[in-house]
Backbone as a chain_set.jsonl record, in Angstrom:
{"seq": "MNTALIPEIARQILLRNLSGAILIDFAGMKSSARPKLLPALEQALKADPLNPRCLGFSHLGFAEITRPRVRPPLHEFLS", "coords": {"N": [[-9.898, 22.198, -11.235], [-10.431, 19.074, -12.865], [-12.363, 19.064, -14.842], [-12.237, 21.43, -16.276], [-10.095, 21.019, -17.926], [-10.886, 19.288, -19.898], [-11.987, 20.242, -22.48], [-9.574, 21.148, -23.654], [-8.073, 18.81, -23.742], [-9.556, 17.318, -25.629], [-9.187, 19.009, -27.815], [-6.403, 18.803, -28.221], [-6.156, 16.105, -28.9], [-7.41, 16.073, -31.391], [-5.865, 18.042, -32.757], [-3.283, 16.91, -32.777], [-3.807, 14.64, -34.102], [-4.195, 12.154, -32.837], [-4.667, 8.664, -32.495], [-6.189, 5.367, -32.31], [-5.887, 3.516, -29.308], [-6.396, 5.605, -26.604], [-5.337, 6.843, -23.569], [-6.218, 8.634, -20.681], [-5.045, 10.199, -17.852], [-6.546, 11.345, -15.155], [-5.24, 12.772, -12.803], [-5.014, 12.694, -9.235], [-7.657, 12.506, -8.508], [-10.452, 11.226, -6.722], [-11.631, 7.883, -6.951], [-14.383, 7.656, -6.987], [-15.23, 10.073, -7.999], [-14.472, 10.207, -10.633], [-16.282, 9.068, -12.675], [-18.093, 11.15, -13.015], [-16.952, 12.847, -14.808], [-17.312, 11.801, -17.319], [-19.669, 12.597, -18.962], [-18.93, 15.24, -19.737], [-16.542, 14.754, -21.082], [-17.398, 13.095, -23.198], [-19.065, 14.935, -24.504], [-17.196, 16.881, -25.323], [-15.748, 15.415, -27.164], [-17.488, 15.121, -29.261], [-17.203, 17.012, -31.278], [-15.261, 16.056, -32.916], [-14.536, 14.853, -36.118], [-13.959, 12.162, -36.604], [-15.344, 10.683, -34.82], [-14.61, 9.671, -32.055], [-14.725, 7.187, -29.429], [-15.678, 7.138, -26.093], [-14.855, 4.989, -23.624], [-15.144, 4.773, -20.935], [-13.812, 4.347, -17.611], [-10.779, 2.725, -16.748], [-9.659, -0.031, -14.653], [-7.445, 0.952, -13.429], [-7.921, 3.611, -13.312], [-7.733, 5.235, -15.561], [-9.089, 7.251, -18.162], [-10.571, 5.851, -20.959], [-10.292, 6.019, -24.404], [-11.178, 5.412, -27.749], [-10.088, 6.006, -30.996], [-10.563, 6.067, -34.42], [-8.066, 4.976, -36.764], [-6.889, 6.633, -39.586], [-4.766, 6.762, -41.146], [-1.674, 5.021, -41.833], [0.24, 3.639, -39.046], [2.906, 5.539, -37.486], [5.413, 4.195, -37.39], [5.196, 2.389, -39.516], [4.897, 4.111, -41.629], [7.375, 5.394, -41.722], [9.129, 3.392, -42.422]], "CA": [[-10.679, 20.972, -11.392], [-10.139, 18.374, -14.108], [-13.391, 19.349, -15.837], [-11.781, 22.557, -17.089], [-9.084, 20.533, -18.867], [-11.457, 18.389, -20.9], [-11.979, 20.803, -23.838], [-8.199, 21.197, -24.164], [-7.694, 17.426, -24.06], [-10.198, 16.992, -26.907], [-8.529, 19.819, -28.852], [-5.076, 18.237, -28.474], [-6.338, 14.838, -29.618], [-7.707, 16.437, -32.772], [-4.725, 18.776, -33.293], [-2.151, 16.0, -32.976], [-4.331, 13.502, -34.85], [-3.962, 10.927, -32.086], [-5.654, 7.638, -32.835], [-6.015, 4.094, -31.633], [-6.281, 3.555, -27.9], [-5.887, 6.791, -25.923], [-5.601, 6.8, -22.131], [-6.044, 9.918, -20.015], [-4.93, 10.055, -16.405], [-7.022, 12.491, -14.385], [-4.501, 12.554, -11.564], [-5.437, 13.345, -8.007], [-9.11, 12.419, -8.296], [-10.97, 10.022, -6.074], [-12.244, 6.99, -7.939], [-15.83, 7.894, -7.03], [-15.491, 11.323, -8.726], [-14.12, 10.082, -12.048], [-17.412, 8.9, -13.611], [-18.774, 12.425, -13.248], [-16.283, 13.517, -15.923], [-17.66, 11.178, -18.599], [-20.523, 13.4, -19.85], [-18.173, 16.368, -20.293], [-15.574, 14.197, -22.03], [-18.151, 12.678, -24.386], [-19.519, 16.15, -25.182], [-16.039, 17.511, -25.964], [-15.308, 14.587, -28.284], [-18.488, 15.163, -30.336], [-16.76, 17.901, -32.354], [-14.262, 15.345, -33.715], [-15.179, 14.195, -37.258], [-13.713, 10.714, -36.619], [-16.241, 10.094, -33.824], [-13.977, 8.81, -31.051], [-15.639, 6.622, -28.421], [-15.206, 7.118, -24.715], [-15.243, 3.676, -23.1], [-15.252, 4.808, -19.481], [-12.563, 4.34, -16.865], [-10.181, 1.414, -16.511], [-9.479, -0.366, -13.239], [-6.359, 1.782, -12.915], [-8.387, 4.984, -13.224], [-7.518, 5.984, -16.79], [-10.195, 7.377, -19.103], [-10.22, 5.121, -22.172], [-10.902, 6.535, -25.628], [-10.69, 4.84, -28.994], [-10.285, 6.895, -32.137], [-10.13, 5.314, -35.609], [-6.879, 5.388, -37.517], [-7.168, 6.82, -41.003], [-3.459, 6.669, -41.794], [-0.864, 3.969, -41.208], [1.017, 4.071, -37.886], [4.136, 6.236, -37.815], [6.531, 3.27, -37.644], [5.025, 1.841, -40.866], [5.079, 5.219, -42.564], [8.786, 5.722, -41.806], [9.96, 2.285, -42.924]], "C": [[-10.391, 20.375, -12.767], [-11.161, 18.657, -15.203], [-12.954, 20.466, -16.772], [-10.757, 22.13, -18.139], [-9.676, 19.75, -20.036], [-11.527, 19.004, -22.297], [-10.58, 20.859, -24.457], [-7.698, 19.803, -24.516], [-8.275, 17.035, -25.413], [-9.535, 17.763, -28.046], [-7.165, 19.244, -29.217], [-5.161, 16.905, -29.216], [-6.562, 15.11, -31.098], [-6.494, 17.108, -33.433], [-3.568, 17.848, -33.643], [-2.535, 14.733, -33.735], [-4.001, 12.183, -34.152], [-5.041, 9.919, -32.449], [-5.292, 6.328, -32.167], [-6.55, 4.197, -30.218], [-5.601, 4.755, -27.239], [-6.303, 6.691, -24.464], [-5.315, 8.163, -21.535], [-6.053, 9.672, -18.515], [-5.376, 11.36, -15.75], [-6.464, 12.339, -12.977], [-5.126, 13.3, -10.393], [-6.927, 13.296, -7.738], [-9.462, 11.143, -7.55], [-11.683, 9.18, -7.123], [-13.755, 7.216, -8.05], [-16.18, 9.153, -7.831], [-15.244, 11.201, -10.224], [-15.316, 9.91, -12.977], [-18.183, 10.182, -13.898], [-18.166, 13.206, -14.405], [-16.726, 12.982, -17.287], [-18.579, 12.017, -19.474], [-19.773, 14.571, -20.495], [-17.16, 15.888, -21.334], [-16.265, 13.77, -23.32], [-18.625, 13.887, -25.185], [-18.369, 16.817, -25.93], [-15.582, 16.728, -27.186], [-16.29, 14.603, -29.46], [-18.058, 16.035, -31.507], [-15.76, 17.218, -33.292], [-14.951, 14.609, -34.866], [-14.956, 12.681, -37.317], [-14.532, 9.966, -35.568], [-15.54, 9.145, -32.85], [-15.002, 8.34, -30.024], [-14.961, 6.648, -27.062], [-15.751, 5.843, -24.077], [-15.41, 3.656, -21.591], [-13.879, 4.8, -18.849], [-12.088, 2.92, -16.624], [-10.081, 1.163, -15.008], [-8.361, 0.462, -12.605], [-6.725, 3.26, -12.862], [-8.158, 5.841, -14.449], [-8.809, 6.075, -17.593], [-9.738, 6.714, -20.398], [-11.014, 5.664, -23.354], [-10.341, 5.749, -26.793], [-11.043, 5.801, -30.116], [-9.751, 6.169, -33.363], [-8.871, 5.887, -36.242], [-7.276, 5.539, -38.979], [-5.886, 6.786, -41.824], [-2.688, 5.532, -41.143], [-0.105, 4.512, -39.994], [2.354, 4.68, -38.314], [5.292, 5.277, -38.129], [6.408, 2.608, -39.015], [5.291, 2.915, -41.916], [6.567, 5.516, -42.774], [9.644, 4.606, -42.369], [9.658, 1.929, -44.348]], "O": [[-10.137, 21.107, -13.724], [-10.849, 18.503, -16.384], [-13.281, 20.434, -17.958], [-10.579, 22.821, -19.142], [-9.015, 19.576, -21.06], [-11.148, 18.325, -23.252], [-10.426, 20.638, -25.659], [-6.97, 19.638, -25.495], [-7.567, 16.48, -26.253], [-9.345, 17.215, -29.132], [-6.806, 19.202, -30.393], [-4.322, 16.616, -30.069], [-5.97, 14.453, -31.954], [-6.142, 16.763, -34.561], [-2.947, 17.994, -34.696], [-1.698, 13.864, -33.98], [-3.583, 11.218, -34.792], [-6.193, 10.286, -32.682], [-4.238, 6.193, -31.545], [-7.542, 4.88, -29.963], [-4.381, 4.901, -27.308], [-7.476, 6.48, -24.157], [-4.296, 8.781, -21.841], [-6.953, 9.023, -17.981], [-4.657, 12.358, -15.79], [-7.138, 11.838, -12.077], [-5.687, 14.385, -10.546], [-7.415, 13.974, -6.834], [-8.828, 10.105, -7.74], [-12.268, 9.711, -8.068], [-14.335, 6.984, -9.111], [-17.312, 9.288, -8.294], [-15.755, 12.006, -11.003], [-15.355, 10.575, -14.012], [-18.858, 10.281, -14.922], [-18.793, 14.127, -14.929], [-16.531, 13.65, -18.303], [-18.293, 12.148, -20.664], [-19.969, 14.855, -21.677], [-16.951, 16.549, -22.351], [-15.772, 14.051, -24.413], [-18.589, 13.866, -26.415], [-18.552, 17.273, -27.059], [-15.081, 17.315, -28.144], [-15.948, 14.139, -30.548], [-18.511, 15.813, -32.63], [-15.449, 17.755, -34.355], [-15.862, 13.817, -34.622], [-15.693, 11.984, -38.014], [-14.419, 8.747, -35.445], [-15.84, 7.952, -32.822], [-16.01, 9.003, -29.782], [-13.813, 6.228, -26.913], [-16.964, 5.647, -24.001], [-15.78, 2.627, -21.025], [-12.895, 5.197, -19.474], [-12.882, 2.025, -16.334], [-10.383, 2.04, -14.199], [-8.334, 0.649, -11.388], [-5.923, 4.079, -12.412], [-8.364, 7.053, -14.398], [-9.546, 5.095, -17.697], [-8.64, 6.987, -20.882], [-12.241, 5.757, -23.311], [-9.147, 5.45, -26.821], [-12.151, 6.336, -30.175], [-8.612, 5.702, -33.357], [-8.644, 7.097, -36.255], [-7.93, 4.66, -39.541], [-5.926, 6.783, -43.054], [-3.008, 5.122, -40.028], [0.164, 5.711, -39.919], [2.868, 4.364, -39.388], [6.068, 5.535, -39.049], [7.429, 2.291, -39.625], [5.853, 2.631, -42.974], [6.977, 5.854, -43.885], [10.786, 4.851, -42.758], [10.276, 1.02, -44.902]]}, "num_chains": 1, "name": "protein.A"}
């Protein structure tokens, strides 16, 4: 079940310092089952010191998260 993956998703976001708009595709789920994942996703993101926001699901079925950027984007950093 996709619920078991949520803590690992939150851990990877923090570990890799992902920021900006983050989309998660919970593949193989019916559209009616997706909203049931929101409480678990919001709970997993609470441990993040940057306080990412879970915005819900897009029309295409992606979970939408925004996480503040504290550093410049990689393309600016490298140029």
